[in-house]
C-alpha positions in Angstrom: -20.5 106.0 -81.9 -17.7 103.4 -82.4 -14.8 105.3 -81.0 -15.4 107.8 -78.3 -13.1 110.1 -76.6 -13.0 110.3 -72.8 -13.3 114.1 -73.2 -16.8 113.7 -74.7 -17.7 117.3 -74.3 -15.3 117.9 -77.3 -17.6 116.0 -79.6 -21.0 116.9 -78.4 -22.8 120.3 -78.2 -24.4 121.5 -75.1 -28.1 120.6 -74.8 -28.9 121.7 -71.4 -32.7 121.7 -70.6 -33.5 120.7 -74.3 -35.3 117.5 -73.3 -38.1 119.4 -71.7 -38.2 118.0 -68.2 -38.7 120.1 -64.9 -35.8 122.1 -63.9 -33.3 120.1 -61.6 -29.5 120.2 -61.1 -29.2 117.3 -63.5 -31.2 119.0 -66.3 -29.9 122.4 -65.7 -26.3 121.3 -65.9 -26.5 118.7 -68.5 -24.2 118.8 -71.4 -24.2 116.3 -74.2 -26.3 114.8 -77.0 -29.7 113.1 -77.3 -29.7 109.3 -77.8 -31.3 109.6 -81.3 -28.0 111.7 -82.3 -25.8 108.8 -81.6 -24.9 106.6 -84.6 -25.9 103.0 -84.0 -28.2 103.8 -81.0 -30.2 100.8 -79.9 -33.6 101.9 -78.4 -35.2 100.2 -75.3 -38.2 100.7 -73.2 -36.5 99.4 -70.0 -36.0 102.1 -67.1 -32.5 103.4 -66.6 -30.2 101.6 -64.3 -28.6 104.0 -61.9 -25.4 103.2 -60.0 -22.7 104.9 -58.0 -18.8 104.8 -58.8 -15.8 106.2 -57.4 -14.0 106.9 -60.7 -15.1 108.3 -63.9 -12.7 106.4 -66.3 -13.3 103.1 -64.7 -17.1 103.6 -65.1 -16.7 104.5 -68.7 -14.5 101.6 -69.4 -16.7 99.0 -67.5 -19.8 100.1 -69.4 -18.0 100.3 -72.8 -17.1 96.7 -72.5 -20.9 95.8 -72.5 -21.5 98.1 -75.4 -22.6 101.4 -73.7 -21.1 104.7 -74.7 -21.5 108.0 -72.8 -23.7 110.6 -74.4 -23.3 113.4 -71.9 -23.0 114.4 -68.2 -24.3 116.6 -65.6 -21.4 118.2 -63.5 -22.1 120.6 -60.5 -21.5 121.1 -56.8 -24.2 121.2 -54.2 -25.1 121.0 -50.5 -25.8 117.5 -49.4 -29.4 118.4 -48.7 -30.0 120.7 -51.6 -33.3 120.4 -53.5 -33.3 119.0 -57.1 -30.6 116.3 -56.5 -32.5 113.5 -55.1 -32.5 110.1 -56.6 -36.2 110.6 -57.7 -35.1 113.7 -59.6 -32.2 111.9 -61.4 -34.5 109.0 -62.4 -36.9 111.3 -63.8 -34.4 113.2 -65.9 -32.8 110.1 -67.1 -36.0 108.6 -68.4 -36.8 112.0 -70.1 -33.4 112.0 -71.8 -33.5 108.4 -72.7 -30.4 107.2 -71.0 -30.4 103.5 -70.3 -27.4 103.6 -67.7 -26.6 106.2 -65.3 -23.5 106.5 -63.1 -23.1 109.1 -60.3 -19.7 110.1 -58.9 -19.9 112.2 -55.8 -16.7 113.5 -54.1 -16.8 115.7 -50.9 -15.9 119.3 -51.6 -15.5 120.2 -47.9 -17.5 121.8 -45.0 -18.6 125.3 -45.5 -19.1 127.2 -42.2 -20.3 130.8 -41.7 -23.1 132.7 -40.2 -26.3 134.1 -41.5 -27.4 137.6 -40.2 -31.1 137.7 -39.3 -33.4 140.3 -37.7 -35.3 138.9 -34.7 -38.1 140.7 -33.1 -37.4 142.3 -29.5 -39.6 143.8 -26.9 -38.3 146.3 -24.1 -40.6 146.7 -21.1 -40.2 149.8 -18.9 -41.8 150.2 -15.5 -42.1 153.5 -13.7 -43.1 153.8 -10.2 -44.8 156.9 -8.5 -46.7 158.1 -5.6 -50.2 159.8 -5.5 -51.4 161.7 -2.5 -55.0 162.3 -2.0 -57.1 163.2 1.1 -54.1 162.8 3.4 -53.2 159.4 2.0 -50.3 158.3 -0.3 -50.7 155.6 -2.9 -48.0 153.8 -4.9 -48.5 153.5 -8.7 -46.7 151.6 -11.4 -46.8 152.5 -15.1 -45.7 150.0 -17.8 -44.5 150.9 -21.3 -43.4 148.6 -24.1 -41.3 149.3 -27.1 -41.0 146.8 -30.0 -38.2 146.5 -32.5 -35.7 144.4 -34.5 -32.3 143.0 -33.4 -29.6 141.6 -35.7 -28.6 138.1 -34.6 -25.8 135.9 -36.2 -27.0 132.4 -36.6 -24.0 129.9 -37.3 -24.3 127.2 -40.0 -22.1 124.4 -41.2 -22.9 122.7 -44.5 -21.2 119.8 -46.3 -20.9 120.3 -50.0 -19.9 117.8 -52.8 -18.9 117.7 -56.4 -21.4 115.7 -58.5 -20.5 114.1 -61.9 -23.4 112.3 -63.4 -22.7 110.2 -66.5 -25.3 109.1 -69.0 -25.0 106.1 -71.3 -26.9 104.3 -74.1 -26.2 101.1 -76.0 -24.9 101.1 -79.5 -23.8 99.0 -82.4 -20.0 99.4 -82.4 -18.3 99.0 -85.8 -14.9 98.5 -84.2 -15.4 98.4 -80.3 -12.5 100.5 -79.1 -12.6 103.2 -76.4 -9.5 105.3 -76.6 -7.9 108.4 -75.4 -4.9 110.8 -76.6 -1.5 109.8 -75.9 0.4 111.3 -73.1 3.9 112.8 -73.7 5.5 109.8 -72.2 3.6 107.6 -74.5 4.5 109.6 -77.4 8.1 109.1 -76.6 7.6 105.3 -76.4 6.0 105.0 -79.7 8.1 107.5 -81.4 5.2 109.6 -82.9 2.9 112.4 -81.9 0.0 110.6 -83.5 -2.0 107.6 -82.4 -4.4 106.8 -79.5 -4.2 104.6 -76.5 -6.8 101.8 -76.1 -8.6 102.0 -72.8 -11.2 99.2 -73.2 -12.5 96.7 -75.8 -16.2 96.0 -76.2 -17.2 92.3 -75.7 -18.0 90.3 -78.9 -17.0 93.3 -81.0 -14.6 93.1 -84.1 -11.8 94.4 -81.9 -12.5 91.8 -79.3 -12.3 88.9 -81.9 -9.3 90.4 -83.6 -7.5 90.4 -80.0 -6.9 94.1 -79.7 -6.1 94.8 -76.1 -6.3 97.6 -73.5 -2.9 99.2 -73.4 -2.2 98.9 -77.2 -1.4 102.0 -79.1 -3.4 102.2 -82.3 -1.5 104.3 -84.8 -2.7 103.7 -88.2 -6.2 102.9 -90.0 -6.0 102.0 -93.6 -2.9 103.8 -94.2 -3.9 106.9 -92.4 -2.1 108.2 -89.3 -4.7 108.5 -86.4 -4.6 112.2 -85.0 -6.9 111.7 -82.0 -10.0 109.6 -80.8 -12.3 111.9 -82.7 -10.3 111.4 -85.9 -10.5 107.7 -85.4 -14.3 107.9 -84.9 -14.7 109.7 -88.2 -12.6 107.2 -89.9 -14.9 104.5 -88.6 -18.0 106.3 -89.6 -17.2 105.8 -93.2 -16.0 102.3 -93.0 -18.8 100.2 -91.5 -18.9 96.8 -92.9 -15.6 97.0 -94.7 -12.3 95.1 -94.2 -9.6 97.3 -92.8 -6.0 97.1 -91.8 -4.8 98.6 -88.4 -1.3 99.1 -87.5 -0.5 99.2 -83.6 2.2 98.9 -81.0 2.1 96.4 -78.2 4.7 96.2 -75.6 7.1 98.0 -77.9 6.5 95.7 -80.8 4.6 96.7 -84.0 1.5 94.6 -85.0 -0.8 94.5 -88.0 -4.4 93.6 -87.5 -6.8 92.9 -90.5 -10.5 92.7 -89.6 -14.0 93.3 -90.7 -15.9 96.1 -89.2 -19.4 95.5 -88.2 -22.3 97.2 -89.6 -24.6 99.7 -87.8 -27.8 97.9 -88.6 
């Protein structure tokens, strides 16, 4: 995929559990595509590289610069010690999925406190004293009885929970090499139109890189067609691989025209 929206879930259908691995939080809550469904996908046999990040957008932009695009994500919340969220489970699912790079973003959700009501066994012992007279003698006796039962007891707990967002990436052949997002309201006012996209990142050694497109540019027009959204730009690129195209953009308030040759997918 050449141009990919940050809101990847719009472009890909949910394929949770479709890759056939054992149930885990990563597979159960996966939503996205399979690598083979991504145009220009470059297959490798190396194990996935898993790393942590603090910000989703920064991770997407950094990997895109190296030619990786996001194919999906697993989003869920869980206790810190919950089963099915270990690094071993993640590596297993990533290999089964075919992801080449994996980024985990974990943010504390807070501490949950409460109490669980459990029934604990109890035993009540009763002793009864008495006397027995026989042959002019008096003896003291003791009788013991036991009664067993169950008593409800509140067991307090304190659990730290976190939000998990796990992003999966594969390397692709990019025809343009631009990662973009939709314009904000303020940006629409700046460029004077509701159409266009903001460039977030440029892939290294891509046509966009050599044409000196830059992060922060506003891309408005592709071959005379106003760009409606990141998804629209992606569809325009899909049918133009290998062609010479003209792009119109705005940089620092000034209009620019770029003419470049898109790369082929092969």
